[in-house]
C-alpha positions, 0 to 999 in steps of 0.5 A: 571640590563640589565641581569637581565631585559632581565632574567625577560623578558625571564621567563615572555614570557616563562610563557606567553607561558606556559599560552597559550599552557594550554590554547590551550590543555584545548580547545583541550581536550573540542573539543576532549570530544566533539568529542567524545561525537558526536561520541557516539552520531553517534554510538548510532544513528547507533545502533537505525538505525540498531534496528529500521531501519525496521519500517514504517509509514503506516498510509496512507494506512489505511481506516475504517468504518463510525465513526472510525478514524485510527490515527496511524499505523506502521509497522515493517519489520523483519531485521538482528537486528529485529527478529519478523515482527509487526503491531501495529495501533490505532484507535478512535471510539466504544470500540470493536475489530474491524476486519482487512481487507487487499488488494493489489489493488481496483480490489482485494477481501478483505480478513484477514491477512494472516496466521502466523500473531497472534494478540499480544493484544488491549488495550483501553484508552482515547478513542483510540483503539491500536492494535498489531500483529506480526509474529514470526521469521523468518519473513523476507519475510513479506511486508505491504500490499497496502491497510488496512480497519478497520471495517466491512464494507469494500468498494467493489472490483473495476474492472477498466478493459476494454475488456473481450468480443471478437467477434470471427465471424460476418455473414449476410444473406438475412435470418438473422445475426449470431455473435459468441463471446468470454468471458474472463473469467478472468475478472469477478474475481468471479463475474456475467457478464451481457452481452448484444447484441445490435443492432441499425438502422443507427445512431440511438440509441441502442437496446438490442436484447439478454441478458445472465449472464456469470460466465466464460470463455465461446464461444456462438453464437447468431442468429436472423432471419431477413433481414439486407441486404440493411439497414445499421445497427450496432452490438455490444456485451457489457458486465457489471461486478458489482464492 
């Protein structure tokens, strides 16, 4: 009887252990399946990242004419996995093909997309225009511009530079005064500069004594006959350039 009870206990323990082992194997298998699924997810994510890793949201670089609102803008840079550079943007407004302008800085003139960009097409649906541009391979050297403008009236060039005019020499005698000044044409950016020679008596207001238009690098001399030796006078050369 004791032997039977002992055998029964051993068999029961073996059966219980088998159930536990089976349960653990099931859990392990489920975990392996989960890990396998996670592993495939990682692989898929890596593939997606390889294909679309060059895509960038550049909506903050876009502006437009009054009455036009740019709603989305994405630039896809050509990489090893993407052969074509691509620009896609959408805007709401009138159903018309709007000009796209680009520039790198507020001091640059606006221009159209550089040579190589092809208009893939434009769609209009539900009040939204979507325009797509692309560059055929190889196009890895095409990068997004700093500024984009949709419409026909982009803002003017902003010239924020100081300087550009230098007083080269100053001569005063009992007969008059002579001021030689040089203009650096690089600050004009194709515009016309309004140059003025000004003077003031003591700490009084400035008055213009000479004006001219400047279109490039130049050195000129301004002369004025008069007796300034015993007076406190100030002189300056100033130039303004339209934005």
